[in-house]
N, C-alpha and C positions, 0 to 999 in steps of 0.2 A: 556516427555511433548512436546518437540519440534517436534518429529516425529508424535505425535498424532495431533498437530495443522496443520502440513503440510498435513497429510492425510485428515483432515476435509476440508481444503481449496481445495484440489484436488477433493474431493467428490463434494463440492459446484460447482466448475468449470465444471465438467463433467455432473452432474445430475441435477443441478438447474439453474445455470447461462445460460447454453446452450439453455434452453427452455423458457427464459424470453425475453420480448420485450425491457426492459430497457437496455441501453448500457452505459458503462463508458465513460466519457468525456476525459479521459486521456489514454496515452499509456506509460507504460504498464497499463493494467486494474488494478483497485483497488485491486482485489483479487490476481493478479499476483505480484503486488507491495508488498503486505503483505507477500506473500510467499517468495519472494526474500529477503525482510528485515529480516524475521525470519531466513532464511538460512544464511544470511550474519552476522547478529548482535546478534542472539540468541532470545529466546522466549520473554522476557520482552521488550527489546528495539524494536524488530520487531513488536510486537503488538502495542507499542506506536506510532511507525512510520506509521503503517498501519491504525490505528484509525485516526491519524492526517490527513492522505491522504483521507480517507473516508469522513471526515468532510469538506475537501476542495472541494470534488466532489459534486457539486450541479448545479441546472439549471441556476444559475446566473454567472457562470464562463465559459470562453471560452474553457478551457481544453487544450489539446495538449500533447506534449512530456514532461514527468516529470519522469525521471529515479530515481531509488533508489540511494541516495548519497553513496559515497564511505567511508565517515566518519560519525559517529553518533554525532549529537549535538541537544540539546534541543531547541535551538532558530533557527528560519528561518532567522533571521537578520544576515547578514554577515559583517555589518559595524563595524569598530573599533573606539573606542573613544580615543582621545589624552588627 
């Protein structure tokens, strides 16, 4: 399953995304982010992270550098409660 998803993302990058005018606001791009997340964390976690990233990518955000984290966590909030 993992390799099938990676192949689909690579197909999208080479054959669809390359010919569209819409550009991702983040670096790495959303498709590359999901590709790296799937390779690093596996299919389920990678899809969850990639979908969360796609939902963050919209015209109302500035964008910028947003790398795939080194550790998987469900919450974006890093604060600790005492």
